[in-house]
C-alpha positions in Angstrom: -7.8 -3.8 27.4 -8.7 -0.3 26.2 -9.6 -0.8 22.4 -9.6 2.3 20.7 -12.5 3.4 18.8 -12.2 3.3 14.9 -12.3 6.7 13.8 -11.7 9.1 10.6 -8.9 11.8 9.7 -12.1 14.6 9.9 -11.2 15.9 13.3 -13.4 17.3 16.0 -15.8 20.0 17.1 -18.9 21.1 16.1 -18.4 20.5 12.0 -17.0 16.9 13.0 -20.0 15.1 11.9 -20.8 16.8 8.9 -17.2 16.9 8.1 -17.4 12.8 8.7 -20.7 12.4 6.5 -18.6 14.6 3.7 -15.8 12.3 3.8 -17.8 8.9 4.2 -19.7 9.9 0.8 -16.6 10.7 -0.6 -15.3 7.4 -0.1 -18.4 5.3 -1.0 -18.3 7.4 -4.3 -14.6 6.6 -5.0 -15.0 3.0 -4.0 -18.2 2.5 -6.2 -16.5 4.9 -9.1 -13.5 2.5 -9.0 -15.3 -0.6 -8.9 -17.1 0.0 -11.9 -14.5 1.8 -14.3 -12.2 -1.1 -13.5 -14.6 -3.5 -15.2 -14.2 -1.3 -18.3 -10.2 -1.1 -17.9 -9.9 -4.7 -17.4 -11.4 -4.8 -21.3 -8.9 -2.1 -22.4 -6.6 -3.9 -20.9 -7.2 -7.2 -23.2 -8.5 -5.5 -26.6 -4.6 -4.4 -27.6 -3.9 -8.5 -27.1 -6.7 -9.3 -29.1 -5.7 -6.7 -31.7 -2.5 -8.3 -32.0 -3.8 -11.7 -32.0 -5.9 -11.0 -34.9 -3.1 -9.1 -36.9 -0.9 -12.4 -36.3 -3.6 -14.6 -37.9 -4.4 -12.0 -40.6 -0.8 -12.7 -41.4 0.9 -9.2 -40.4 4.2 -8.9 -38.6 3.6 -7.0 -35.4 6.6 -5.1 -35.0 8.3 -1.3 -35.3 5.6 1.3 -34.5 2.9 -1.1 -34.5 4.6 -3.2 -31.6 5.6 -0.1 -30.0 2.3 1.3 -29.9 0.4 -1.7 -28.5 3.2 -2.0 -25.6 2.6 1.5 -24.7 -1.1 0.8 -24.7 -0.4 -2.3 -22.3 1.7 -0.2 -20.0 -0.8 2.7 -19.3 -3.9 0.4 -18.9 -1.8 -1.7 -16.4 -0.8 1.5 -15.0 -4.3 2.7 -14.9 -5.7 -0.6 -13.5 -3.0 -0.3 -10.7 -4.2 3.0 -9.8 -7.8 1.6 -9.3 -6.7 -1.2 -7.4 -5.1 1.0 -4.8 -8.2 3.7 -4.9 -10.4 0.8 -3.5 -7.7 -0.5 -1.3 -7.4 3.0 0.1 -11.8 3.2 0.4 -12.2 0.1 1.8 -9.7 0.9 5.0 -12.1 0.2 7.9 -14.9 -1.3 6.0 -17.0 -4.3 6.9 -14.8 -6.0 9.5 -14.4 -6.3 13.3 -11.2 -5.4 15.5 -9.6 -8.8 16.6 -6.6 -10.0 17.5 -4.4 -10.3 14.5 -1.6 -13.1 14.6 1.2 -10.7 13.3 3.4 -13.8 11.7 0.6 -15.3 10.2 -0.5 -12.1 8.5 3.0 -11.6 7.5 2.9 -15.1 5.6 -0.3 -14.3 4.0 0.6 -11.1 2.6 4.2 -13.1 1.4 2.4 -15.4 -0.3 0.1 -12.9 -2.7 2.9 -10.2 -3.0 5.4 -10.7 -6.0 8.8 -10.2 -4.0 11.9 -10.7 -5.9 13.6 -13.8 -5.0 16.8 -12.4 -4.4 15.1 -10.3 -1.4 15.7 -11.4 2.2 12.6 -10.8 4.6 12.8 -11.4 8.0 10.5 -10.8 11.2 11.1 -10.2 14.6 7.5 -9.8 16.3 8.1 -9.3 20.3 4.4 -9.0 20.8 2.7 -11.8 18.5 -0.8 -10.3 18.2 -2.4 -7.1 17.9 -5.8 -5.7 17.8 -7.0 -4.1 14.4 -8.8 -5.2 11.3 -7.5 -8.5 10.0 -8.1 -6.6 6.3 -6.8 -3.5 7.5 -3.5 -4.8 8.8 -2.9 -7.4 5.4 -3.1 -3.8 3.8 -0.7 -2.1 6.0 2.0 -5.0 5.3 1.2 -5.4 2.1 2.0 -1.5 1.5 4.9 -1.6 3.4 6.9 -4.5 2.0 5.7 -3.8 -1.1 7.3 -0.1 -1.2 10.4 -1.3 0.4 11.1 -3.6 -2.6 9.6 -1.3 -5.2 11.8 1.4 -4.5 15.2 -0.3 -3.5 18.0 0.5 -5.8 19.8 -3.0 -5.9 18.9 -6.3 -7.4 18.9 -7.9 -3.6 18.0 -6.3 -0.4 16.9 -7.3 3.0 13.7 -6.5 4.6 12.9 -6.7 8.3 9.4 -6.4 9.7 9.6 -6.3 13.6 6.6 -5.6 16.3 7.4 -4.6 20.1 5.3 -3.2 22.7 6.2 0.4 24.3 4.2 0.7 27.2 0.5 0.9 25.9 1.3 1.0 22.6 2.8 -1.6 19.7 5.3 -0.3 17.6 5.1 -1.5 14.1 8.1 -1.5 11.6 9.2 -1.9 8.4 12.8 -1.3 7.6 15.0 -2.0 4.5 18.6 -1.6 3.3 17.5 0.9 0.3 19.0 4.2 -0.6 16.7 5.8 1.8 14.3 9.0 1.6 15.5 12.6 1.9 14.7 14.1 5.3 12.8 16.9 3.4 10.2 14.4 1.5 9.5 12.4 4.7 6.2 14.1 5.1 5.2 14.1 1.1 5.7 10.7 0.4 2.5 9.9 2.7 0.4 12.5 0.1 -2.2 10.0 -2.0 -0.9 9.5 -5.8 2.7 10.7 -5.0 5.8 9.1 -6.4 9.7 10.7 -6.0 10.2 8.9 -8.9 8.7 8.8 -12.7 6.6 6.4 -13.0 8.6 5.2 -15.9 11.3 4.4 -13.8 9.0 3.1 -10.7 6.0 1.8 -11.8 3.2 2.4 -9.0 0.2 4.6 -8.3 1.7 6.7 -5.0 -1.0 5.4 -3.1 0.8 3.0 -0.9 2.2 5.3 2.2 -1.2 7.1 1.9 -3.1 3.7 2.2 -0.6 2.9 5.3 -1.0 6.6 6.7 -5.1 6.2 6.6 -4.9 2.7 8.4 -2.7 4.3 11.4 -5.0 7.4 11.9 -8.0 5.0 11.6 -6.8 3.5 15.0 -5.8 6.6 16.5 -2.3 6.0 15.6 0.9 7.4 13.5 3.3 6.9 11.1 7.0 8.1 10.4 9.6 7.8 8.2 13.0 7.1 9.8 16.3 7.8 6.8 19.3 8.9 8.1 21.0 10.9 5.0 24.6 9.7 5.9 23.5 5.9 5.8 21.4 3.5 3.7 17.9 2.4 4.8 14.5 3.6 5.5 12.4 2.4 8.2 8.8 3.2 8.1 7.3 3.3 11.9 3.6 3.0 12.9 2.8 3.2 16.5 -0.6 1.5 17.5 -2.1 3.1 20.8 -3.8 0.6 23.2 -3.7 -2.4 20.5 -1.1 -4.9 21.9 -2.2 -8.4 22.7 0.2 -11.1 23.4 4.2 -11.0 24.0 
């Protein structure tokens, strides 16, 4: 089996090596900054809670503008922490892991154990090929991003999400399908940009990094990612194609 060599999105040609070096240095910088800044953000998350506890112990009633301001601090520090977590995930794609045969069923179960999905959602799987040759952490990150996005952006309290994989010739097609509101065709490319959300963050919490992370993983393995969504029907399918990385049936 021909396992593709991990590659960056920096292109080819005489300047490719220099571009890769620049890209790697930037991602190293993002990784270090995200890691170090998050320590301070964690302190900022706890500080409003300590202030509220101190006020209560001192006999003050935490209500009105004070309660609103504390809640606002909690919301924004939590949002910043989420963004740093996703930036770390983005910078870690392809790092310190070997390409191995990953059991897709086990990977999905691990993701569902870790990700908070409302119990009202029905999640099913259909794996015509059982294994895929990728980095183990990368496939977990990819599934987490796609399943979380499908649930987060659903417009109903209950929904269905189907994760499937099948072989097409020499490629593996991994798909995550939902029955949510769909994505307008004019946004099919934009949603893969980093820190891009189609709704204000006050309506749907998120860093806008999920599909950007998924695209980076797909491109790293020489594959592609696309959105299938029909304006006349409900639902969205995110389709990830991995060339030459299939194993098992």
